[in-house]
C-alpha positions in Angstrom: 5.3 -9.3 6.3 4.8 -8.3 2.7 4.1 -11.4 0.6 6.0 -12.3 -2.5 4.0 -13.6 -5.4 6.1 -14.9 -8.3 4.7 -14.2 -11.8 5.6 -17.2 -13.9 4.5 -15.8 -17.3 8.0 -15.6 -18.6 8.6 -19.3 -18.1 5.6 -19.8 -20.4 7.0 -17.3 -23.0 10.2 -19.3 -23.2 8.4 -22.6 -23.5 6.1 -21.3 -26.2 9.1 -20.0 -28.3 10.1 -23.6 -29.1 6.9 -25.6 -28.5 6.9 -28.7 -26.3 7.0 -28.4 -22.5 10.5 -27.0 -21.7 10.6 -25.3 -19.3 7.7 -26.9 -17.5 5.4 -24.1 -16.4 3.6 -26.2 -13.8 7.0 -27.2 -12.3 7.9 -23.5 -12.3 4.9 -22.9 -10.0 5.7 -25.9 -7.8 9.3 -24.7 -7.5 8.4 -21.1 -6.7 6.4 -22.4 -3.7 9.2 -24.8 -2.7 11.8 -22.0 -2.9 9.9 -19.8 -0.5 7.4 -17.7 -2.5 4.2 -16.9 -0.8 2.1 -17.2 -3.9 2.1 -17.6 -7.7 0.7 -15.1 -10.2 -0.3 -15.8 -13.8 -1.7 -13.4 -16.4 -3.4 -15.2 -19.2 -4.2 -13.2 -22.3 -6.7 -14.0 -25.0 -4.0 -15.0 -27.6 -2.3 -17.3 -25.0 1.1 -16.0 -26.1 2.6 -17.0 -22.7 0.4 -18.5 -20.0 -2.3 -20.7 -21.5 -5.7 -21.3 -20.1 -4.8 -24.9 -19.7 -1.7 -24.0 -17.6 -4.0 -22.1 -15.2 -6.1 -25.2 -14.7 -3.1 -27.4 -14.2 -1.5 -25.0 -11.7 -4.7 -24.9 -9.7 -4.3 -28.6 -9.1 -0.9 -28.3 -7.4 -1.0 -24.9 -5.8 -0.4 -24.9 -2.0 0.2 -21.2 -1.6 -1.9 -18.2 -2.8 -3.0 -18.2 -6.4 -3.4 -14.8 -8.1 -4.9 -14.6 -11.6 -4.4 -11.3 -13.4 -6.2 -10.2 -16.5 -8.7 -8.2 -18.5 -12.2 -8.8 -17.1 -13.6 -7.3 -20.3 -12.9 -10.7 -21.9 -15.7 -13.3 -21.1 -13.2 -16.1 -21.6 -11.2 -14.6 -18.7 -14.2 -14.2 -16.5 -15.2 -17.8 -17.1 -11.7 -19.1 -16.3 -11.5 -17.3 -13.0 -14.9 -18.5 -11.9 -14.0 -22.0 -12.8 -10.6 -22.1 -11.2 -11.5 -19.9 -8.1 -8.1 -18.5 -7.2 -7.6 -16.8 -3.8 -7.3 -13.5 -5.7 -8.2 -12.0 -9.1 -6.4 -8.8 -10.2 -8.3 -6.8 -12.8 -6.1 -5.1 -15.3 -7.3 -2.9 -18.2 -5.2 -4.4 -21.0 -6.1 -3.8 -24.6 -6.2 -6.7 -27.0 -2.6 -7.5 -28.1 -1.0 -5.3 -25.6 2.6 -6.4 -24.9 2.5 -5.7 -21.2 0.3 -3.8 -18.7 1.1 -0.1 -18.9 -1.6 1.8 -17.1 -4.2 1.4 -14.3 -8.0 1.6 -14.4 -9.8 4.9 -14.6 -11.8 3.9 -11.6 -14.1 7.0 -12.0 -15.0 6.5 -15.6 -15.4 2.8 -15.2 -17.0 2.7 -11.8 -20.2 1.1 -12.7 -18.6 -1.6 -14.8 -16.0 -2.4 -12.2 -18.6 -2.5 -9.4 -20.6 -5.1 -11.3 -17.6 -7.2 -12.1 -16.3 -7.1 -8.6 -19.6 -8.3 -7.3 -19.4 -11.3 -9.6 -16.0 -12.4 -8.3 -16.7 -11.7 -4.7 -19.9 -13.7 -4.8 -17.7 -16.6 -5.8 -15.5 -16.1 -2.7 -12.6 -14.6 -4.6 -10.7 -11.6 -3.3 -10.5 -8.8 -5.8 -7.7 -6.4 -6.5 -7.8 -3.7 -9.2 -4.7 -2.3 -11.0 -4.4 1.5 -10.5 -2.0 4.3 -11.1 -0.6 6.1 -8.0 -3.2 8.8 -8.1 -5.3 9.6 -5.0 -8.5 10.2 -7.0 -8.1 6.8 -8.7 -7.7 5.2 -5.2 -10.8 6.9 -4.0 -12.6 5.7 -7.1 -11.4 2.2 -6.5 -12.8 2.2 -3.0 -16.2 3.2 -4.4 -16.3 0.0 -6.5 -16.2 -2.3 -3.6 -12.8 -3.9 -4.4 -10.9 -5.5 -1.6 -7.5 -4.3 -2.7 -5.7 -2.1 -5.2 -2.5 -3.0 -7.0 -0.3 0.0 -7.5 1.3 0.1 -11.0 4.9 0.6 -10.2 6.6 1.2 -13.6 6.8 5.0 -12.9 8.5 4.4 -9.6 11.0 1.9 -11.1 11.8 4.3 -14.0 12.6 7.3 -11.7 14.1 5.4 -8.8 17.8 5.6 -9.9 17.6 9.4 -10.4 15.6 10.3 -7.3 14.2 7.6 -5.0 12.3 9.9 -2.7 10.6 11.7 -5.6 9.8 8.4 -7.3 8.0 6.9 -4.4 6.2 10.0 -3.2 3.0 9.6 -5.2 2.8 5.9 -4.1 3.1 6.9 -0.4 0.1 9.3 -0.9 -1.9 6.7 -2.7 -1.1 4.1 -0.1 -2.1 6.4 2.8 -5.4 7.1 1.0 -6.0 3.4 0.5 -5.4 2.7 4.2 -7.8 5.5 5.2 -10.4 3.9 2.9 -9.9 0.4 4.2 -8.3 -1.0 1.1 -5.5 -3.6 1.0 -2.4 -2.7 -1.0 -0.6 -4.8 -3.6 2.1 -3.6 -6.0 3.8 -4.7 -9.2 5.5 -4.0 -12.4 9.3 -3.5 -12.8 10.1 -4.0 -9.1 13.5 -5.7 -8.8 16.4 -6.4 -6.4 17.6 -2.8 -6.7 14.4 -0.9 -5.9 12.2 -3.4 -4.0 13.6 -2.7 -0.5 13.2 1.0 -0.6 9.6 0.7 -2.0 8.7 -1.7 0.8 10.2 0.6 3.4 8.3 3.5 2.1 4.9 2.1 1.6 2.8 1.5 4.7 0.7 -1.7 5.0 2.0 -3.3 1.8 0.3 -6.6 1.6 1.9 -8.2 -1.5 4.2 -7.6 -4.4 3.9 -9.5 -7.7 7.2 -9.9 -9.5 7.9 -11.7 -12.7 10.1 -10.3 -15.5 12.9 -9.0 -13.3 12.9 -12.1 -11.1 13.1 -14.5 -14.1 15.9 -12.5 -15.7 17.8 -12.6 -12.4 17.2 -16.3 -12.2 19.1 -16.9 -15.4 22.3 -15.6 -13.8 21.7 -16.3 -10.1 19.6 -19.5 -10.2 15.8 -19.7 -9.6 15.9 -20.9 -6.0 18.5 -18.3 -5.0 16.7 -15.5 -6.7 13.3 -16.2 -5.1 15.0 -16.2 -1.7 16.9 -13.0 -2.5 13.7 -11.2 -3.3 12.1 -12.5 -0.1 15.2 -11.3 1.8 14.7 -7.7 0.5 11.2 -7.7 1.8 12.3 -9.2 5.2 15.1 -6.7 5.6 12.8 -3.8 4.7 10.3 -5.1 7.2 13.0 -4.9 9.9 13.8 -1.3 9.0 17.4 -2.2 8.0 
């Protein structure tokens, strides 16, 4: 079964727009778990424009499912936080300072030495490591050479093309996943997956361990309700797993 990790950054974005603690980000994490999510994802950035470093520490206290912290390991503050909190998984993302959202994966060939050293640091602390990559076979091969446990396939390209041609949209991801399996890597995915395109992606990608979904899920929750939306996303994964 592919696990659903709910990215709660957008709850923090809404809270920060007015100050105070409404909505309560820690409660959003508690509720995601209660509503059936398999994990919670956060992506703290240096400017703390959504998830704050203090949020990460508070969520760690209450988490009962898997905790995944995404971020730019080129920031020492991020490295220190992850080593302090010790989530089950850290996902390394090559964000530039001030970047609105993640929009590309690592060049795992050019940054092999750096990634190898950073992955050793996190794995020595008992933290599973996933690195964000584009659906390019060479980048998957480069990822395997760094010693990472998993890759996270950056799925914006798939989501953008899905409505025009689903088979074409998913094709490079299938090739990347097959290469990852051959190299012994676990496979995660995330970015712009939603209720329309998630099932087909899950059906197409072999050995998909986890999807991390935030923006679309929170947008759906505004209309459909948070509990109902989490369960609807899980249902898409379950139905796909049954081949329906």
